[in-house]
C-alpha positions as CSV (number, residue, x, y, z in Angstrom):
1,M,-33.7,-35.1,-20.6
2,D,-36.4,-37.2,-19.2
3,R,-39.3,-34.7,-17.9
4,S,-39.5,-36.6,-14.4
5,V,-35.5,-36.0,-13.9
6,Q,-36.1,-32.3,-14.9
7,N,-39.0,-32.0,-12.5
8,S,-36.8,-33.5,-9.8
9,I,-34.1,-30.9,-10.4
10,L,-36.3,-28.2,-10.3
11,K,-37.8,-29.3,-6.7
12,D,-34.3,-28.3,-5.5
13,F,-32.7,-25.8,-7.8
14,F,-33.9,-22.4,-9.2
15,A,-32.1,-20.7,-12.1
16,T,-32.7,-17.4,-13.7
17,W,-30.6,-14.8,-15.4
18,V,-29.8,-11.0,-14.9
19,D,-28.9,-8.7,-17.7
20,E,-26.6,-5.8,-17.5
21,I,-29.2,-3.1,-16.8
22,E,-30.6,-5.1,-13.9
23,T,-27.1,-5.5,-12.4
24,K,-26.4,-1.9,-12.4
25,E,-30.0,-1.1,-11.0
26,T,-29.2,-3.5,-8.2
27,I,-26.0,-2.1,-7.4
28,Y,-27.6,1.4,-7.2
29,T,-30.6,0.3,-5.4
30,V,-28.5,-1.7,-2.6
31,Y,-26.1,1.1,-2.0
32,K,-28.9,3.8,-1.8
33,N,-31.0,1.6,0.7
34,H,-28.5,-0.1,2.6
35,K,-25.1,1.9,1.9
36,Y,-23.4,-1.5,0.9
37,L,-21.3,-1.5,-2.2
38,L,-22.0,-4.6,-4.6
39,D,-19.6,-5.7,-7.1
40,P,-21.6,-6.8,-10.4
41,H,-21.1,-10.7,-9.5
42,T,-22.8,-10.1,-6.2
43,A,-25.4,-7.8,-7.7
44,V,-26.4,-10.6,-10.2
45,A,-26.8,-13.1,-7.2
46,W,-28.8,-10.5,-5.2
47,K,-31.1,-9.8,-8.1
48,A,-31.8,-13.5,-8.8
49,L,-32.5,-14.0,-5.1
50,E,-35.1,-11.4,-5.4
51,K,-36.4,-12.9,-8.4
52,Y,-36.7,-16.3,-6.6
53,W,-38.6,-14.6,-3.9
54,L,-41.0,-13.0,-6.2
55,L,-41.4,-16.0,-8.3
56,T,-41.9,-18.7,-5.3
57,S,-43.3,-16.6,-2.6
58,D,-40.7,-18.7,-0.5
59,D,-39.8,-16.1,2.5
60,T,-36.9,-18.4,4.0
61,Y,-34.1,-16.4,5.1
62,S,-31.3,-16.6,2.4
63,I,-27.5,-15.3,2.2
64,V,-25.9,-13.7,-0.6
65,L,-22.1,-14.4,-0.2
66,S,-20.0,-11.7,-1.7
67,T,-16.5,-12.6,-2.9
68,A,-15.3,-9.9,-5.1
69,S,-14.3,-6.2,-4.2
70,P,-16.6,-3.7,-5.9
71,F,-13.1,-1.8,-6.5
72,K,-12.0,-4.6,-8.8
73,F,-15.0,-3.5,-11.1
74,N,-14.6,0.2,-10.1
75,D,-15.9,1.6,-13.5
76,C,-18.9,-0.6,-13.7
77,V,-19.9,0.1,-9.9
78,L,-19.1,3.8,-10.3
79,G,-21.2,4.1,-13.2
80,A,-24.0,2.3,-11.5
81,I,-23.9,4.7,-8.3
82,N,-23.1,7.9,-10.0
83,P,-23.1,7.7,-13.8
84,A,-21.9,11.6,-14.1
85,V,-19.0,11.0,-11.9
86,A,-18.1,8.1,-13.9
87,A,-18.3,9.9,-17.0
88,E,-15.9,12.4,-15.5
89,N,-13.4,9.7,-14.5
90,Q,-12.7,7.4,-17.3
91,E,-9.2,6.4,-16.6
92,A,-9.0,3.5,-14.6
93,F,-7.2,5.0,-11.3
94,A,-9.4,8.3,-11.6
95,S,-12.3,5.9,-11.5
96,L,-10.9,3.9,-8.5
97,H,-10.2,7.1,-6.4
98,A,-13.7,8.6,-7.5
99,L,-15.4,5.5,-6.4
100,A,-13.6,5.6,-3.0
101,D,-14.5,9.3,-2.8
102,T,-18.1,9.0,-3.8
103,T,-18.9,6.2,-1.5
104,G,-16.5,7.1,1.3
105,N,-15.3,3.2,1.4
106,P,-11.2,3.0,1.4
107,L,-9.5,1.8,-1.7
108,P,-8.1,-1.5,-0.9
109,P,-4.4,-1.3,-0.1
110,N,-3.3,-3.7,-3.1
111,L,-5.4,-2.0,-5.5
112,A,-4.1,1.7,-4.5
113,A,-0.6,0.3,-4.7
114,L,-1.0,-0.7,-8.7
115,E,-1.1,2.9,-9.5
116,H,2.5,3.5,-8.5
117,M,3.8,0.2,-10.1
118,P,5.6,-0.1,-13.2
119,E,3.7,-1.8,-16.0
120,L,5.2,-5.2,-16.7
121,H,3.0,-6.7,-19.5
122,N,1.9,-4.6,-22.4
123,L,1.9,-7.0,-25.4
124,S,-1.3,-6.6,-27.6
125,I,-1.6,-9.3,-30.1
126,P,-4.3,-9.8,-32.8
127,K,-6.1,-12.8,-32.4
128,E,-4.6,-14.3,-35.7
129,E,-1.3,-14.1,-34.4
130,M,-2.1,-15.6,-30.9
131,E,-0.9,-19.0,-31.4
132,A,2.3,-18.1,-33.2
133,T,3.2,-15.5,-30.6
134,I,2.6,-17.7,-27.6
135,K,4.7,-20.5,-29.4
136,S,7.3,-18.0,-30.0
137,I,7.4,-16.9,-26.4
138,L,7.4,-20.7,-25.0
139,G,10.1,-21.5,-27.5
140,V,7.8,-24.1,-29.3
141,K,8.2,-24.5,-33.1
């Protein structure tokens, strides 16, 4: 890439990466300081914004938009908020309830309903058999 094009792009865009440890630390810190429960994707955005502020000294007001429920990632979020409780609640629905109990946030009704629904799909396929299995399901030779 032409250096002038790259420099032009860097005037308008900032990029960084956030690892799993930083993600969990961010979930914990935001919950501890603001009582706001972040999902992992939003925690990455939050931490990236913090890095941006640190590296650029740009103090412009900013928005981090959350689009996912932390309950969709209950094991990760609970593990960040309270690792001891997460260790005691390894099963998915136990973890879901433990996250609600630990934070005082209500379970989303659609996720709560899943616990009492029948399991419809439980096929487990080794990767080597994936193509043949899909063709078989679709009736393709």
